[in-house]
A tleap script that builds the chain and sets N, CA, C and O, in Angstrom:
source leaprc.protein.ff14SB
mol = sequence {
  NMET SER ASP ALA LYS TYR SER ARG GLU ALA
  VAL ALA GLU ARG GLY GLU ALA ILE TYR GLU
  ARG ASP ILE ARG PRO HIE LEU GLU SER GLY
  SER ARG GLY LYS TYR LEU VAL LEU ASP ILE
  GLU THR GLY GLU TYR GLU ILE ASP GLU ASP
  ASP LEU THR ALA THR ARG ARG LEU MET ALA
  LYS ARG PRO ASP ALA VAL ILE TYR GLY LEU
  ARG ILE GLY TYR PRO ALA ALA TYR ARG LEU
  GLY GLY PHE SER LYS VAL GLU ALA ASN CASP
}
set mol.1.N position { 42.418 5.039 5.039 }
set mol.1.CA position { 41.429 4.391 4.212 }
set mol.1.C position { 42.080 3.618 3.071 }
set mol.1.O position { 41.411 3.253 2.104 }
set mol.2.N position { 43.346 3.376 3.179 }
set mol.2.CA position { 44.063 2.680 2.124 }
set mol.2.C position { 43.677 1.215 2.018 }
set mol.2.O position { 43.887 0.599 0.973 }
set mol.3.N position { 43.108 0.635 3.094 }
set mol.3.CA position { 42.710 -0.756 3.041 }
set mol.3.C position { 41.245 -0.931 2.657 }
set mol.3.O position { 40.733 -2.050 2.685 }
set mol.4.N position { 40.562 0.154 2.299 }
set mol.4.CA position { 39.159 0.083 1.896 }
set mol.4.C position { 39.030 -0.711 0.606 }
set mol.4.O position { 39.877 -0.628 -0.283 }
set mol.5.N position { 37.960 -1.477 0.525 }
set mol.5.CA position { 37.712 -2.313 -0.645 }
set mol.5.C position { 37.335 -1.481 -1.868 }
set mol.5.O position { 37.662 -1.839 -3.000 }
set mol.6.N position { 36.641 -0.363 -1.626 }
set mol.6.CA position { 36.194 0.513 -2.706 }
set mol.6.C position { 36.539 1.957 -2.360 }
set mol.6.O position { 36.517 2.344 -1.191 }
set mol.7.N position { 36.853 2.737 -3.362 }
set mol.7.CA position { 37.029 4.171 -3.150 }
set mol.7.C position { 35.651 4.819 -3.015 }
set mol.7.O position { 34.641 4.217 -3.381 }
set mol.8.N position { 35.609 6.030 -2.495 }
set mol.8.CA position { 34.332 6.746 -2.399 }
set mol.8.C position { 33.690 6.890 -3.772 }
set mol.8.O position { 32.476 6.750 -3.926 }
set mol.9.N position { 34.516 7.169 -4.751 }
set mol.9.CA position { 34.013 7.348 -6.105 }
set mol.9.C position { 33.421 6.059 -6.645 }
set mol.9.O position { 32.388 6.080 -7.313 }
set mol.10.N position { 34.070 4.936 -6.361 }
set mol.10.CA position { 33.577 3.636 -6.834 }
set mol.10.C position { 32.253 3.276 -6.163 }
set mol.10.O position { 31.349 2.749 -6.812 }
set mol.11.N position { 32.140 3.561 -4.864 }
set mol.11.CA position { 30.886 3.295 -4.152 }
set mol.11.C position { 29.762 4.122 -4.770 }
set mol.11.O position { 28.683 3.600 -5.050 }
set mol.12.N position { 30.017 5.405 -4.981 }
set mol.12.CA position { 29.000 6.292 -5.545 }
set mol.12.C position { 28.617 5.863 -6.963 }
set mol.12.O position { 27.435 5.835 -7.306 }
set mol.13.N position { 29.594 5.536 -7.767 }
set mol.13.CA position { 29.324 5.140 -9.151 }
set mol.13.C position { 28.516 3.850 -9.204 }
set mol.13.O position { 27.538 3.748 -9.945 }
set mol.14.N position { 28.925 2.889 -8.428 }
set mol.14.CA position { 28.224 1.600 -8.413 }
set mol.14.C position { 26.826 1.739 -7.804 }
set mol.14.O position { 25.861 1.175 -8.320 }
set mol.15.N position { 26.723 2.483 -6.716 }
set mol.15.CA position { 25.432 2.698 -6.081 }
set mol.15.C position { 24.449 3.392 -6.993 }
set mol.15.O position { 23.291 2.985 -7.087 }
set mol.16.N position { 24.897 4.434 -7.666 }
set mol.16.CA position { 24.032 5.179 -8.575 }
set mol.16.C position { 23.582 4.301 -9.740 }
set mol.16.O position { 22.429 4.371 -10.166 }
set mol.17.N position { 24.489 3.476 -10.252 }
set mol.17.CA position { 24.148 2.587 -11.366 }
set mol.17.C position { 23.086 1.568 -10.946 }
set mol.17.O position { 22.134 1.322 -11.687 }
set mol.18.N position { 23.247 0.981 -9.767 }
set mol.18.CA position { 22.264 0.010 -9.268 }
set mol.18.C position { 20.914 0.685 -9.070 }
set mol.18.O position { 19.878 0.144 -9.455 }
set mol.19.N position { 20.932 1.867 -8.468 }
set mol.19.CA position { 19.697 2.604 -8.231 }
set mol.19.C position { 18.970 2.897 -9.540 }
set mol.19.O position { 17.779 2.611 -9.663 }
set mol.20.N position { 19.665 3.455 -10.506 }
set mol.20.CA position { 19.045 3.832 -11.778 }
set mol.20.C position { 18.536 2.618 -12.556 }
set mol.20.O position { 17.462 2.668 -13.157 }
set mol.21.N position { 19.297 1.545 -12.544 }
set mol.21.CA position { 18.958 0.360 -13.332 }
set mol.21.C position { 17.903 -0.521 -12.662 }
set mol.21.O position { 16.957 -0.960 -13.315 }
set mol.22.N position { 18.062 -0.780 -11.365 }
set mol.22.CA position { 17.260 -1.812 -10.712 }
set mol.22.C position { 16.170 -1.312 -9.759 }
set mol.22.O position { 15.197 -2.023 -9.508 }
set mol.23.N position { 16.324 -0.109 -9.232 }
set mol.23.CA position { 15.413 0.332 -8.177 }
set mol.23.C position { 14.496 1.458 -8.631 }
set mol.23.O position { 13.278 1.366 -8.474 }
set mol.24.N position { 15.056 2.501 -9.181 }
set mol.24.CA position { 14.272 3.688 -9.542 }
set mol.24.C position { 13.041 3.376 -10.389 }
set mol.24.O position { 11.978 3.938 -10.124 }
set mol.25.N position { 13.135 2.498 -11.405 }
set mol.25.CA position { 11.949 2.226 -12.231 }
set mol.25.C position { 10.781 1.613 -11.461 }
set mol.25.O position { 9.648 1.643 -11.942 }
set mol.26.N position { 11.032 1.066 -10.290 }
set mol.26.CA position { 9.995 0.372 -9.532 }
set mol.26.C position { 9.487 1.151 -8.318 }
set mol.26.O position { 8.610 0.671 -7.600 }
set mol.27.N position { 10.023 2.336 -8.085 }
set mol.27.CA position { 9.612 3.115 -6.923 }
set mol.27.C position { 8.228 3.724 -7.129 }
set mol.27.O position { 7.866 4.123 -8.236 }
set mol.28.N position { 7.477 3.784 -6.058 }
set mol.28.CA position { 6.177 4.430 -6.094 }
set mol.28.C position { 6.363 5.933 -5.930 }
set mol.28.O position { 7.355 6.381 -5.354 }
set mol.29.N position { 5.423 6.700 -6.431 }
set mol.29.CA position { 5.541 8.157 -6.350 }
set mol.29.C position { 5.598 8.640 -4.901 }
set mol.29.O position { 6.153 9.708 -4.640 }
set mol.30.N position { 5.048 7.896 -3.967 }
set mol.30.CA position { 5.069 8.269 -2.560 }
set mol.30.C position { 6.426 8.132 -1.901 }
set mol.30.O position { 6.581 8.470 -0.728 }
set mol.31.N position { 7.407 7.642 -2.633 }
set mol.31.CA position { 8.754 7.465 -2.088 }
set mol.31.C position { 9.589 8.729 -2.164 }
set mol.31.O position { 10.641 8.815 -1.531 }
set mol.32.N position { 9.135 9.706 -2.927 }
set mol.32.CA position { 9.922 10.931 -3.111 }
set mol.32.C position { 10.183 11.610 -1.774 }
set mol.32.O position { 9.265 11.819 -0.981 }
set mol.33.N position { 11.435 11.947 -1.536 }
set mol.33.CA position { 11.838 12.613 -0.302 }
set mol.33.C position { 12.323 11.656 0.771 }
set mol.33.O position { 12.926 12.082 1.756 }
set mol.34.N position { 12.065 10.366 0.592 }
set mol.34.CA position { 12.542 9.383 1.562 }
set mol.34.C position { 14.006 9.055 1.264 }
set mol.34.O position { 14.519 9.345 0.183 }
set mol.35.N position { 14.654 8.451 2.242 }
set mol.35.CA position { 16.051 8.050 2.087 }
set mol.35.C position { 16.124 6.589 1.685 }
set mol.35.O position { 15.380 5.750 2.193 }
set mol.36.N position { 17.027 6.299 0.769 }
set mol.36.CA position { 17.283 4.941 0.328 }
set mol.36.C position { 18.743 4.636 0.596 }
set mol.36.O position { 19.624 5.411 0.225 }
set mol.37.N position { 18.999 3.513 1.238 }
set mol.37.CA position { 20.378 3.048 1.426 }
set mol.37.C position { 20.460 1.661 0.808 }
set mol.37.O position { 19.559 0.840 0.982 }
set mol.38.N position { 21.544 1.407 0.087 }
set mol.38.CA position { 21.679 0.114 -0.559 }
set mol.38.C position { 23.081 -0.431 -0.401 }
set mol.38.O position { 24.054 0.313 -0.278 }
set mol.39.N position { 23.156 -1.733 -0.408 }
set mol.39.CA position { 24.430 -2.450 -0.370 }
set mol.39.C position { 24.881 -2.614 -1.810 }
set mol.39.O position { 24.211 -3.283 -2.596 }
set mol.40.N position { 26.005 -2.014 -2.166 }
set mol.40.CA position { 26.450 -2.045 -3.560 }
set mol.40.C position { 26.938 -3.416 -3.994 }
set mol.40.O position { 27.131 -3.652 -5.187 }
set mol.41.N position { 27.138 -4.315 -3.055 }
set mol.41.CA position { 27.580 -5.660 -3.429 }
set mol.41.C position { 26.417 -6.608 -3.699 }
set mol.41.O position { 26.534 -7.509 -4.530 }
set mol.42.N position { 25.302 -6.416 -3.008 }
set mol.42.CA position { 24.170 -7.331 -3.161 }
set mol.42.C position { 22.967 -6.693 -3.840 }
set mol.42.O position { 22.122 -7.398 -4.391 }
set mol.43.N position { 22.881 -5.379 -3.808 }
set mol.43.CA position { 21.716 -4.691 -4.343 }
set mol.43.C position { 20.564 -4.607 -3.351 }
set mol.43.O position { 19.534 -4.006 -3.658 }
set mol.44.N position { 20.715 -5.197 -2.168 }
set mol.44.CA position { 19.667 -5.092 -1.145 }
set mol.44.C position { 19.578 -3.644 -0.692 }
set mol.44.O position { 20.582 -2.934 -0.633 }
set mol.45.N position { 18.349 -3.212 -0.369 }
set mol.45.CA position { 18.181 -1.823 0.046 }
set mol.45.C position { 17.049 -1.681 1.037 }
set mol.45.O position { 16.220 -2.576 1.205 }
set mol.46.N position { 17.038 -0.527 1.691 }
set mol.46.CA position { 15.987 -0.145 2.622 }
set mol.46.C position { 15.603 1.294 2.324 }
set mol.46.O position { 16.439 2.099 1.913 }
set mol.47.N position { 14.321 1.614 2.535 }
set mol.47.CA position { 13.808 2.967 2.342 }
set mol.47.C position { 13.092 3.376 3.615 }
set mol.47.O position { 12.354 2.587 4.206 }
set mol.48.N position { 13.315 4.633 4.040 }
set mol.48.CA position { 12.638 5.139 5.225 }
set mol.48.C position { 12.641 6.665 5.196 }
set mol.48.O position { 13.433 7.284 4.485 }
set mol.49.N position { 11.744 7.257 5.978 }
set mol.49.CA position { 11.728 8.711 6.144 }
set mol.49.C position { 13.012 9.198 6.819 }
set mol.49.O position { 13.429 10.341 6.633 }
set mol.50.N position { 13.627 8.317 7.603 }
set mol.50.CA position { 14.830 8.641 8.366 }
set mol.50.C position { 16.001 7.813 7.834 }
set mol.50.O position { 15.915 6.587 7.765 }
set mol.51.N position { 17.084 8.476 7.461 }
set mol.51.CA position { 18.218 7.758 6.872 }
set mol.51.C position { 18.884 6.800 7.858 }
set mol.51.O position { 19.335 5.724 7.465 }
set mol.52.N position { 18.947 7.175 9.118 }
set mol.52.CA position { 19.581 6.314 10.110 }
set mol.52.C position { 18.766 5.039 10.341 }
set mol.52.O position { 19.338 3.963 10.515 }
set mol.53.N position { 17.459 5.153 10.344 }
set mol.53.CA position { 16.597 3.981 10.495 }
set mol.53.C position { 16.790 3.020 9.336 }
set mol.53.O position { 16.915 1.813 9.543 }
set mol.54.N position { 16.817 3.546 8.120 }
set mol.54.CA position { 17.033 2.698 6.944 }
set mol.54.C position { 18.408 2.034 6.999 }
set mol.54.O position { 18.547 0.855 6.671 }
set mol.55.N position { 19.414 2.788 7.412 }
set mol.55.CA position { 20.773 2.243 7.509 }
set mol.55.C position { 20.836 1.132 8.546 }
set mol.55.O position { 21.442 0.089 8.300 }
set mol.56.N position { 20.228 1.340 9.684 }
set mol.56.CA position { 20.240 0.315 10.742 }
set mol.56.C position { 19.543 -0.968 10.291 }
set mol.56.O position { 20.009 -2.067 10.589 }
set mol.57.N position { 18.433 -0.828 9.575 }
set mol.57.CA position { 17.733 -2.026 9.086 }
set mol.57.C position { 18.602 -2.794 8.094 }
set mol.57.O position { 18.677 -4.022 8.143 }
set mol.58.N position { 19.252 -2.065 7.200 }
set mol.58.CA position { 20.116 -2.741 6.228 }
set mol.58.C position { 21.305 -3.397 6.922 }
set mol.58.O position { 21.667 -4.527 6.596 }
set mol.59.N position { 21.910 -2.698 7.870 }
set mol.59.CA position { 23.065 -3.253 8.582 }
set mol.59.C position { 22.675 -4.469 9.437 }
set mol.59.O position { 23.499 -5.357 9.654 }
set mol.60.N position { 21.439 -4.514 9.917 }
set mol.60.CA position { 20.977 -5.675 10.686 }
set mol.60.C position { 20.929 -6.915 9.797 }
set mol.60.O position { 21.200 -8.025 10.255 }
set mol.61.N position { 20.583 -6.722 8.529 }
set mol.61.CA position { 20.520 -7.836 7.580 }
set mol.61.C position { 21.883 -8.155 6.989 }
set mol.61.O position { 22.216 -9.317 6.758 }
set mol.62.N position { 22.672 -7.105 6.744 }
set mol.62.CA position { 23.965 -7.244 6.053 }
set mol.62.C position { 25.026 -6.457 6.808 }
set mol.62.O position { 25.357 -5.341 6.408 }
set mol.63.N position { 25.573 -7.017 7.905 }
set mol.63.CA position { 26.551 -6.286 8.720 }
set mol.63.C position { 27.797 -5.825 7.952 }
set mol.63.O position { 28.427 -4.839 8.335 }
set mol.64.N position { 28.151 -6.519 6.892 }
set mol.64.CA position { 29.328 -6.160 6.108 }
set mol.64.C position { 28.991 -5.342 4.862 }
set mol.64.O position { 29.809 -5.227 3.949 }
set mol.65.N position { 27.794 -4.779 4.827 }
set mol.65.CA position { 27.342 -4.053 3.644 }
set mol.65.C position { 28.256 -2.871 3.325 }
set mol.65.O position { 28.775 -2.199 4.215 }
set mol.66.N position { 28.429 -2.646 2.041 }
set mol.66.CA position { 29.105 -1.445 1.550 }
set mol.66.C position { 27.964 -0.541 1.101 }
set mol.66.O position { 27.333 -0.787 0.073 }
set mol.67.N position { 27.705 0.507 1.879 }
set mol.67.CA position { 26.478 1.284 1.739 }
set mol.67.C position { 26.646 2.543 0.896 }
set mol.67.O position { 27.615 3.293 1.013 }
set mol.68.N position { 25.647 2.728 0.043 }
set mol.68.CA position { 25.476 3.963 -0.714 }
set mol.68.C position { 24.094 4.493 -0.360 }
set mol.68.O position { 23.128 3.730 -0.330 }
set mol.69.N position { 23.989 5.777 -0.094 }
set mol.69.CA position { 22.704 6.350 0.266 }
set mol.69.C position { 22.337 7.540 -0.586 }
set mol.69.O position { 23.206 8.245 -1.100 }
set mol.70.N position { 21.031 7.759 -0.735 }
set mol.70.CA position { 20.543 8.903 -1.481 }
set mol.70.C position { 19.159 9.278 -0.982 }
set mol.70.O position { 18.504 8.504 -0.284 }
set mol.71.N position { 18.727 10.469 -1.346 }
set mol.71.CA position { 17.368 10.912 -1.049 }
set mol.71.C position { 16.599 10.871 -2.357 }
set mol.71.O position { 16.970 11.535 -3.325 }
set mol.72.N position { 15.544 10.103 -2.383 }
set mol.72.CA position { 14.794 9.848 -3.609 }
set mol.72.C position { 14.184 11.140 -4.154 }
set mol.72.O position { 13.460 11.854 -3.459 }
set mol.73.N position { 14.505 11.416 -5.427 }
set mol.73.CA position { 13.963 12.581 -6.104 }
set mol.73.C position { 14.731 13.862 -5.898 }
set mol.73.O position { 14.297 14.918 -6.356 }
set mol.74.N position { 15.870 13.799 -5.215 }
set mol.74.CA position { 16.676 14.985 -4.940 }
set mol.74.C position { 18.088 14.783 -5.491 }
set mol.74.O position { 18.577 13.655 -5.542 }
set mol.75.N position { 18.743 15.872 -5.902 }
set mol.75.CA position { 20.096 15.744 -6.437 }
set mol.75.C position { 21.136 15.407 -5.366 }
set mol.75.O position { 22.217 14.915 -5.688 }
set mol.76.N position { 20.814 15.672 -4.089 }
set mol.76.CA position { 21.728 15.351 -2.991 }
set mol.76.C position { 20.889 14.918 -1.792 }
set mol.76.O position { 19.745 15.344 -1.634 }
set mol.77.N position { 21.469 14.073 -0.956 }
set mol.77.CA position { 20.741 13.588 0.216 }
set mol.77.C position { 20.558 14.692 1.252 }
set mol.77.O position { 19.554 14.720 1.964 }
set mol.78.N position { 21.524 15.594 1.336 }
set mol.78.CA position { 21.490 16.655 2.340 }
set mol.78.C position { 21.866 17.971 1.694 }
set mol.78.O position { 22.484 18.001 0.630 }
set mol.79.N position { 21.488 19.058 2.345 }
set mol.79.CA position { 21.931 20.379 1.888 }
set mol.79.C position { 22.413 21.163 3.089 }
set mol.79.O position { 21.921 20.979 4.202 }
set mol.80.N position { 23.359 22.020 2.866 }
set mol.80.CA position { 23.965 22.780 3.952 }
set mol.80.C position { 23.354 24.154 4.123 }
set mol.80.O position { 23.509 24.769 5.178 }
set mol.81.N position { 22.679 24.640 3.130 }
set mol.81.CA position { 22.054 25.956 3.222 }
set mol.81.C position { 21.418 26.318 1.909 }
set mol.81.O position { 21.510 25.570 0.935 }
set mol.82.N position { 20.777 27.455 1.880 }
set mol.82.CA position { 20.125 27.874 0.630 }
set mol.82.C position { 18.878 27.064 0.379 }
set mol.82.O position { 18.151 26.710 1.308 }
set mol.83.N position { 18.633 26.772 -0.898 }
set mol.83.CA position { 17.435 26.024 -1.250 }
set mol.83.C position { 17.806 24.945 -2.250 }
set mol.83.O position { 18.894 24.963 -2.826 }
set mol.84.N position { 16.905 24.017 -2.448 }
set mol.84.CA position { 17.119 22.917 -3.371 }
set mol.84.C position { 16.155 23.031 -4.527 }
set mol.84.O position { 14.949 23.169 -4.320 }
set mol.85.N position { 16.665 22.976 -5.731 }
set mol.85.CA position { 15.819 22.982 -6.912 }
set mol.85.C position { 15.649 21.540 -7.351 }
set mol.85.O position { 16.626 20.869 -7.682 }
set mol.86.N position { 14.420 21.062 -7.355 }
set mol.86.CA position { 14.132 19.685 -7.727 }
set mol.86.C position { 13.377 19.693 -9.036 }
set mol.86.O position { 12.434 20.463 -9.224 }
set mol.87.N position { 13.804 18.819 -9.947 }
set mol.87.CA position { 13.134 18.733 -11.227 }
set mol.87.C position { 11.782 18.034 -11.074 }
set mol.87.O position { 11.646 17.110 -10.273 }
set mol.88.N position { 10.809 18.466 -11.823 }
set mol.88.CA position { 9.438 17.950 -11.711 }
set mol.88.C position { 9.316 16.499 -12.168 }
set mol.88.O position { 8.368 15.821 -11.771 }
set mol.89.N position { 10.233 16.003 -12.981 }
set mol.89.CA position { 10.101 14.637 -13.518 }
set mol.89.C position { 10.686 13.578 -12.609 }
set mol.89.O position { 10.677 12.406 -12.985 }
set mol.90.N position { 11.194 13.916 -11.438 }
set mol.90.CA position { 11.731 12.909 -10.515 }
set mol.90.C position { 10.649 12.323 -9.664 }
set mol.90.O position { 10.920 11.460 -8.829 }
savepdb mol mol.pdb
quit
């Protein structure tokens, strides 16, 4: 991965910043729990109940996209076990 344009940390940092600044303030309450994938270079994004569907739609529009993904209203997109504590203000 030495030829990657961005490190994992840079993708996450940039993606989170774009989400918080440009997308989150405009989301409808019905979006909670859906997956959002965005291109960190253009800010274009897709939202869907299924992360793979959202990713495919974004990649169809932007084949060279550098993608960051998250689950709206959750601290992580996926969990491996246990339970997830979600804050009421998300």
